[in-house]
N, CA, C and O atoms as a GROMACS GRO file, in nm:
protein
  368
    1MET      N    1   0.083  -0.119   0.000
    1MET     CA    2   0.000   0.000   0.000
    1MET      C    3   0.088   0.126   0.000
    1MET      O    4   0.068   0.214  -0.083
    2TRP      N    5   0.183   0.135   0.091
    2TRP     CA    6   0.271   0.252   0.098
    2TRP      C    7   0.365   0.256  -0.022
    2TRP      O    8   0.407   0.364  -0.064
    3ILE      N    9   0.399   0.139  -0.079
    3ILE     CA   10   0.486   0.135  -0.197
    3ILE      C   11   0.414   0.200  -0.316
    3ILE      O   12   0.474   0.278  -0.390
    4GLU      N   13   0.288   0.168  -0.333
    4GLU     CA   14   0.211   0.226  -0.442
    4GLU      C   15   0.200   0.377  -0.428
    4GLU      O   16   0.204   0.449  -0.528
    5ALA      N   17   0.186   0.426  -0.305
    5ALA     CA   18   0.178   0.570  -0.282
    5ALA      C   19   0.309   0.638  -0.322
    5ALA      O   20   0.307   0.746  -0.383
    6LEU      N   21   0.423   0.577  -0.289
    6LEU     CA   22   0.552   0.633  -0.329
    6LEU      C   23   0.569   0.631  -0.480
    6LEU      O   24   0.616   0.729  -0.539
    7MET      N   25   0.532   0.520  -0.542
    7MET     CA   26   0.548   0.506  -0.687
    7MET      C   27   0.461   0.607  -0.762
    7MET      O   28   0.502   0.657  -0.866
    8ASN      N   29   0.344   0.636  -0.709
    8ASN     CA   30   0.256   0.734  -0.773
    8ASN      C   31   0.305   0.877  -0.754
    8ASN      O   32   0.282   0.963  -0.839
    9ARG      N   33   0.372   0.902  -0.644
    9ARG     CA   34   0.420   1.036  -0.613
    9ARG      C   35   0.535   1.079  -0.704
    9ARG      O   36   0.547   1.196  -0.738
   10LEU      N   37   0.619   0.985  -0.742
   10LEU     CA   38   0.739   1.017  -0.820
   10LEU      C   39   0.755   0.913  -0.930
   10LEU      O   40   0.762   0.793  -0.902
   11ASP      N   41   0.761   0.956  -1.055
   11ASP     CA   42   0.776   0.866  -1.170
   11ASP      C   43   0.921   0.822  -1.179
   11ASP      O   44   1.009   0.903  -1.211
   12ARG      N   45   0.947   0.696  -1.152
   12ARG     CA   46   1.086   0.649  -1.146
   12ARG      C   47   1.152   0.643  -1.283
   12ARG      O   48   1.275   0.640  -1.292
   13LYS      N   49   1.074   0.642  -1.391
   13LYS     CA   50   1.132   0.639  -1.524
   13LYS      C   51   1.188   0.775  -1.566
   13LYS      O   52   1.274   0.783  -1.653
   14LYS      N   53   1.138   0.883  -1.504
   14LYS     CA   54   1.182   1.018  -1.540
   14LYS      C   55   1.257   1.089  -1.428
   14LYS      O   56   1.322   1.191  -1.453
   15ALA      N   57   1.249   1.039  -1.307
   15ALA     CA   58   1.308   1.108  -1.191
   15ALA      C   59   1.461   1.105  -1.197
   15ALA      O   60   1.521   1.017  -1.257
   16GLU      N   61   1.520   1.203  -1.133
   16GLU     CA   62   1.666   1.207  -1.120
   16GLU      C   63   1.709   1.096  -1.023
   16GLU      O   64   1.647   1.076  -0.919
   17ILE      N   65   1.817   1.027  -1.059
   17ILE     CA   66   1.869   0.920  -0.973
   17ILE      C   67   2.008   0.961  -0.926
   17ILE      O   68   2.096   0.992  -1.006
   18THR      N   69   2.026   0.959  -0.794
   18THR     CA   70   2.156   0.990  -0.734
   18THR      C   71   2.210   0.864  -0.667
   18THR      O   72   2.135   0.769  -0.640
   19PHE      N   73   2.340   0.863  -0.639
   19PHE     CA   74   2.404   0.748  -0.578
   19PHE      C   75   2.465   0.785  -0.444
   19PHE      O   76   2.532   0.888  -0.432
   20ASP      N   77   2.443   0.702  -0.345
   20ASP     CA   78   2.505   0.715  -0.214
   20ASP      C   79   2.654   0.683  -0.230
   20ASP      O   80   2.689   0.600  -0.314
   21PRO      N   81   2.743   0.746  -0.154
   21PRO     CA   82   2.887   0.714  -0.163
   21PRO      C   83   2.916   0.566  -0.138
   21PRO      O   84   3.017   0.513  -0.186
   22HIS      N   85   2.830   0.500  -0.064
   22HIS     CA   86   2.848   0.356  -0.035
   22HIS      C   87   2.852   0.274  -0.165
   22HIS      O   88   2.924   0.175  -0.174
   23VAL      N   89   2.774   0.316  -0.265
   23VAL     CA   90   2.771   0.244  -0.393
   23VAL      C   91   2.908   0.252  -0.459
   23VAL      O   92   2.956   0.153  -0.515
   24PHE      N   93   2.971   0.368  -0.454
   24PHE     CA   94   3.102   0.384  -0.516
   24PHE      C   95   3.210   0.306  -0.442
   24PHE      O   96   3.306   0.259  -0.503
   25ASP      N   97   3.194   0.291  -0.310
   25ASP     CA   98   3.287   0.209  -0.232
   25ASP      C   99   3.278   0.063  -0.275
   25ASP      O  100   3.380  -0.007  -0.278
   26ARG      N  101   3.159   0.016  -0.308
   26ARG     CA  102   3.137  -0.124  -0.346
   26ARG      C  103   3.162  -0.150  -0.493
   26ARG      O  104   3.173  -0.265  -0.535
   27LYS      N  105   3.173  -0.043  -0.573
   27LYS     CA  106   3.184  -0.056  -0.719
   27LYS      C  107   3.301  -0.143  -0.760
   27LYS      O  108   3.286  -0.231  -0.845
   28GLU      N  109   3.417  -0.121  -0.701
   28GLU     CA  110   3.537  -0.199  -0.735
   28GLU      C  111   3.523  -0.345  -0.691
   28GLU      O  112   3.553  -0.437  -0.767
   29TYR      N  113   3.478  -0.364  -0.568
   29TYR     CA  114   3.470  -0.499  -0.511
   29TYR      C  115   3.374  -0.588  -0.589
   29TYR      O  116   3.406  -0.702  -0.621
   30TRP      N  117   3.255  -0.535  -0.620
   30TRP     CA  118   3.152  -0.613  -0.689
   30TRP      C  119   3.157  -0.600  -0.840
   30TRP      O  120   3.082  -0.666  -0.911
   31ASN      N  121   3.247  -0.514  -0.892
   31ASN     CA  122   3.255  -0.489  -1.035
   31ASN      C  123   3.118  -0.442  -1.088
   31ASN      O  124   3.066  -0.498  -1.184
   32LEU      N  125   3.064  -0.341  -1.024
   32LEU     CA  126   2.929  -0.292  -1.055
   32LEU      C  127   2.927  -0.206  -1.181
   32LEU      O  128   3.022  -0.132  -1.208
   33ASP      N  129   2.820  -0.216  -1.256
   33ASP     CA  130   2.795  -0.133  -1.373
   33ASP      C  131   2.689  -0.029  -1.334
   33ASP      O  132   2.573  -0.064  -1.313
   34LEU      N  133   2.727   0.097  -1.324
   34LEU     CA  134   2.635   0.202  -1.279
   34LEU      C  135   2.517   0.219  -1.373
   34LEU      O  136   2.407   0.254  -1.329
   35ASP      N  137   2.537   0.196  -1.503
   35ASP     CA  138   2.425   0.206  -1.597
   35ASP      C  139   2.321   0.098  -1.570
   35ASP      O  140   2.201   0.124  -1.579
   36LYS      N  141   2.366  -0.022  -1.537
   36LYS     CA  142   2.272  -0.130  -1.505
   36LYS      C  143   2.202  -0.104  -1.372
   36LYS      O  144   2.085  -0.139  -1.356
   37ILE      N  145   2.271  -0.044  -1.278
   37ILE     CA  146   2.208  -0.008  -1.151
   37ILE      C  147   2.097   0.093  -1.175
   37ILE      O  148   1.987   0.079  -1.121
   38GLU      N  149   2.125   0.195  -1.254
   38GLU     CA  150   2.024   0.296  -1.284
   38GLU      C  151   1.907   0.235  -1.360
   38GLU      O  152   1.791   0.266  -1.331
   39GLU      N  153   1.935   0.148  -1.456
   39GLU     CA  154   1.828   0.083  -1.532
   39GLU      C  155   1.742  -0.007  -1.443
   39GLU      O  156   1.620  -0.014  -1.459
   40THR      N  157   1.806  -0.075  -1.348
   40THR     CA  158   1.732  -0.158  -1.254
   40THR      C  159   1.641  -0.072  -1.167
   40THR      O  160   1.526  -0.110  -1.141
   41ALA      N  161   1.690   0.042  -1.122
   41ALA     CA  162   1.608   0.132  -1.040
   41ALA      C  163   1.490   0.187  -1.120
   41ALA      O  164   1.384   0.214  -1.063
   42ARG      N  165   1.508   0.204  -1.249
   42ARG     CA  166   1.401   0.258  -1.332
   42ARG      C  167   1.300   0.153  -1.379
   42ARG      O  168   1.180   0.182  -1.387
   43THR      N  169   1.346   0.032  -1.410
   43THR     CA  170   1.258  -0.066  -1.475
   43THR      C  171   1.248  -0.200  -1.404
   43THR      O  172   1.176  -0.288  -1.450
   44GLY      N  173   1.320  -0.217  -1.292
   44GLY     CA  174   1.320  -0.346  -1.224
   44GLY      C  175   1.189  -0.377  -1.153
   44GLY      O  176   1.105  -0.290  -1.132
   45LYS      N  177   1.174  -0.503  -1.116
   45LYS     CA  178   1.056  -0.548  -1.042
   45LYS      C  179   1.078  -0.526  -0.893
   45LYS      O  180   1.191  -0.536  -0.843
   46ILE      N  181   0.971  -0.496  -0.822
   46ILE     CA  182   0.979  -0.473  -0.678
   46ILE      C  183   1.001  -0.606  -0.607
   46ILE      O  184   0.933  -0.704  -0.635
   47PHE      N  185   1.098  -0.607  -0.514
   47PHE     CA  186   1.128  -0.724  -0.432
   47PHE      C  187   1.083  -0.693  -0.290
   47PHE      O  188   1.153  -0.627  -0.215
   48ASP      N  189   0.963  -0.743  -0.254
   48ASP     CA  190   0.896  -0.705  -0.128
   48ASP      C  191   0.974  -0.739  -0.002
   48ASP      O  192   0.963  -0.667   0.098
   49LYS      N  193   1.052  -0.845  -0.003
   49LYS     CA  194   1.116  -0.892   0.120
   49LYS      C  195   1.217  -0.794   0.178
   49LYS      O  196   1.245  -0.797   0.297
   50LYS      N  197   1.272  -0.707   0.094
   50LYS     CA  198   1.373  -0.611   0.142
   50LYS      C  199   1.318  -0.470   0.155
   50LYS      O  200   1.392  -0.379   0.192
   51CYS      N  201   1.191  -0.448   0.127
   51CYS     CA  202   1.131  -0.315   0.136
   51CYS      C  203   1.096  -0.283   0.281
   51CYS      O  204   1.054  -0.370   0.357
   52GLU      N  205   1.114  -0.156   0.319
   52GLU     CA  206   1.078  -0.109   0.453
   52GLU      C  207   1.011   0.028   0.440
   52GLU      O  208   1.059   0.116   0.368
   53SER      N  209   0.900   0.043   0.511
   53SER     CA  210   0.836   0.175   0.508
   53SER      C  211   0.920   0.270   0.594
   53SER      O  212   0.985   0.222   0.686
   54PRO      N  213   0.921   0.396   0.570
   54PRO     CA  214   0.831   0.468   0.484
   54PRO      C  215   0.882   0.488   0.342
   54PRO      O  216   0.802   0.523   0.255
   55ASN      N  217   1.012   0.469   0.312
   55ASN     CA  218   1.057   0.506   0.178
   55ASN      C  219   1.168   0.418   0.120
   55ASN      O  220   1.235   0.461   0.026
   56LYS      N  221   1.191   0.298   0.171
   56LYS     CA  222   1.297   0.210   0.120
   56LYS      C  223   1.236   0.100   0.034
   56LYS      O  224   1.156   0.019   0.082
   57ILE      N  225   1.273   0.097  -0.093
   57ILE     CA  226   1.220  -0.001  -0.187
   57ILE      C  227   1.336  -0.075  -0.252
   57ILE      O  228   1.440  -0.016  -0.282
   58CYS      N  229   1.316  -0.205  -0.274
   58CYS     CA  230   1.416  -0.289  -0.338
   58CYS      C  231   1.366  -0.332  -0.475
   58CYS      O  232   1.251  -0.373  -0.491
   59PHE      N  233   1.454  -0.321  -0.575
   59PHE     CA  234   1.422  -0.364  -0.711
   59PHE      C  235   1.522  -0.471  -0.755
   59PHE      O  236   1.638  -0.470  -0.713
   60LYS      N  237   1.474  -0.563  -0.839
   60LYS     CA  238   1.560  -0.664  -0.898
   60LYS      C  239   1.538  -0.665  -1.048
   60LYS      O  240   1.427  -0.642  -1.096
   61ARG      N  241   1.646  -0.691  -1.122
   61ARG     CA  242   1.635  -0.705  -1.267
   61ARG      C  243   1.739  -0.804  -1.314
   61ARG      O  244   1.854  -0.801  -1.273
   62TYR      N  245   1.694  -0.894  -1.403
   62TYR     CA  246   1.781  -0.997  -1.460
   62TYR      C  247   1.826  -0.952  -1.598
   62TYR      O  248   1.745  -0.910  -1.681
   63TYR      N  249   1.956  -0.963  -1.623
   63TYR     CA  250   2.014  -0.934  -1.754
   63TYR      C  251   2.058  -1.067  -1.814
   63TYR      O  252   2.159  -1.124  -1.775
   64GLY      N  253   1.980  -1.115  -1.911
   64GLY     CA  254   1.998  -1.248  -1.965
   64GLY      C  255   2.128  -1.270  -2.039
   64GLY      O  256   2.190  -1.376  -2.025
   65LYS      N  257   2.170  -1.173  -2.118
   65LYS     CA  258   2.291  -1.191  -2.198
   65LYS      C  259   2.414  -1.211  -2.109
   65LYS      O  260   2.502  -1.292  -2.139
   66GLU      N  261   2.420  -1.136  -1.998
   66GLU     CA  262   2.533  -1.149  -1.906
   66GLU      C  263   2.506  -1.254  -1.798
   66GLU      O  264   2.596  -1.290  -1.723
   67ASN      N  265   2.381  -1.304  -1.791
   67ASN     CA  266   2.340  -1.403  -1.691
   67ASN      C  267   2.366  -1.352  -1.549
   67ASN      O  268   2.428  -1.419  -1.467
   68ILE      N  269   2.317  -1.230  -1.523
   68ILE     CA  270   2.340  -1.168  -1.392
   68ILE      C  271   2.213  -1.095  -1.348
   68ILE      O  272   2.141  -1.038  -1.430
   69THR      N  273   2.187  -1.097  -1.218
   69THR     CA  274   2.073  -1.027  -1.160
   69THR      C  275   2.126  -0.917  -1.069
   69THR      O  276   2.209  -0.941  -0.981
   70TYR      N  277   2.077  -0.796  -1.091
   70TYR     CA  278   2.114  -0.683  -1.005
   70TYR      C  279   2.003  -0.660  -0.903
   70TYR      O  280   1.885  -0.658  -0.938
   71THR      N  281   2.040  -0.644  -0.778
   71THR     CA  282   1.949  -0.607  -0.671
   71THR      C  283   1.989  -0.466  -0.626
   71THR      O  284   2.105  -0.441  -0.593
   72VAL      N  285   1.892  -0.377  -0.625
   72VAL     CA  286   1.919  -0.237  -0.595
   72VAL      C  287   1.821  -0.189  -0.488
   72VAL      O  288   1.700  -0.206  -0.502
   73ILE      N  289   1.874  -0.130  -0.382
   73ILE     CA  290   1.791  -0.072  -0.277
   73ILE      C  291   1.797   0.080  -0.291
   73ILE      O  292   1.904   0.141  -0.294
   74VAL      N  293   1.677   0.140  -0.300
   74VAL     CA  294   1.667   0.285  -0.320
   74VAL      C  295   1.583   0.348  -0.211
   74VAL      O  296   1.502   0.281  -0.146
   75ARG      N  297   1.603   0.477  -0.192
   75ARG     CA  298   1.518   0.557  -0.104
   75ARG      C  299   1.451   0.664  -0.189
   75ARG      O  300   1.517   0.732  -0.269
   76TYR      N  301   1.322   0.676  -0.172
   76TYR     CA  302   1.246   0.779  -0.244
   76TYR      C  303   1.247   0.907  -0.161
   76TYR      O  304   1.213   0.906  -0.043
   77HIS      N  305   1.288   1.016  -0.224
   77HIS     CA  306   1.281   1.149  -0.164
   77HIS      C  307   1.174   1.228  -0.238
   77HIS      O  308   1.111   1.175  -0.330
   78ASN      N  309   1.153   1.353  -0.202
   78ASN     CA  310   1.045   1.431  -0.264
   78ASN      C  311   1.063   1.452  -0.413
   78ASN      O  312   0.966   1.445  -0.488
   79ASP      N  313   1.187   1.477  -0.458
   79ASP     CA  314   1.206   1.506  -0.600
   79ASP      C  315   1.317   1.425  -0.667
   79ASP      O  316   1.355   1.456  -0.780
   80PHE      N  317   1.369   1.323  -0.602
   80PHE     CA  318   1.469   1.236  -0.663
   80PHE      C  319   1.469   1.101  -0.594
   80PHE      O  320   1.408   1.082  -0.489
   81ILE      N  321   1.539   1.006  -0.657
   81ILE     CA  322   1.555   0.871  -0.603
   81ILE      C  323   1.703   0.851  -0.574
   81ILE      O  324   1.788   0.879  -0.658
   82GLU      N  325   1.734   0.801  -0.454
   82GLU     CA  326   1.872   0.780  -0.414
   82GLU      C  327   1.900   0.630  -0.405
   82GLU      O  328   1.832   0.558  -0.331
   83VAL      N  329   2.001   0.585  -0.480
   83VAL     CA  330   2.042   0.445  -0.472
   83VAL      C  331   2.131   0.432  -0.350
   83VAL      O  332   2.237   0.494  -0.342
   84LYS      N  333   2.088   0.350  -0.253
   84LYS     CA  334   2.164   0.332  -0.129
   84LYS      C  335   2.269   0.224  -0.143
   84LYS      O  336   2.383   0.242  -0.100
   85THR      N  337   2.233   0.109  -0.204
   85THR     CA  338   2.327   0.001  -0.221
   85THR      C  339   2.282  -0.087  -0.336
   85THR      O  340   2.165  -0.084  -0.376
   86ALA      N  341   2.374  -0.166  -0.388
   86ALA     CA  342   2.343  -0.256  -0.499
   86ALA      C  343   2.442  -0.371  -0.497
   86ALA      O  344   2.556  -0.356  -0.452
   87TRP      N  345   2.398  -0.485  -0.547
   87TRP     CA  346   2.488  -0.598  -0.561
   87TRP      C  347   2.439  -0.689  -0.673
   87TRP      O  348   2.319  -0.698  -0.697
   88PRO      N  349   2.531  -0.755  -0.742
   88PRO     CA  350   2.493  -0.848  -0.848
   88PRO      C  351   2.490  -0.991  -0.794
   88PRO      O  352   2.549  -1.022  -0.691
   89LYS      N  353   2.419  -1.077  -0.867
   89LYS     CA  354   2.414  -1.219  -0.835
   89LYS      C  355   2.420  -1.295  -0.967
   89LYS      O  356   2.354  -1.257  -1.064
   90LYS      N  357   2.498  -1.400  -0.971
   90LYS     CA  358   2.509  -1.480  -1.092
   90LYS      C  359   2.378  -1.555  -1.114
   90LYS      O  360   2.325  -1.616  -1.022
   91GLY      N  361   2.327  -1.551  -1.236
   91GLY     CA  362   2.204  -1.621  -1.269
   91GLY      C  363   2.081  -1.547  -1.223
   91GLY      O  364   2.086  -1.427  -1.193
   92ARG      N  365   1.970  -1.618  -1.219
   92ARG     CA  366   1.844  -1.555  -1.177
   92ARG      C  367   1.839  -1.551  -1.027
   92ARG      O  368   1.742  -1.502  -0.970
   0.00000   0.00000   0.00000
């Protein structure tokens, strides 16, 4: 219910996406692709188990060609979306 309210308040396909410094710290270790993280935040499916009210939502997206799934945790703010953390997983 609260997730739908956040999604209606801010269009994630058009909103500005910012990155927490924590993502850049993990970038080297996990070999993260920032474009895939942004795409996951914009078009990924909601993963309910990691969501917490009032504004923390988790998205997952599978990239078939690379056989990798990105999990991205974001926080919704009034006029932008902030990526808090992300990690890849081999396969689905």
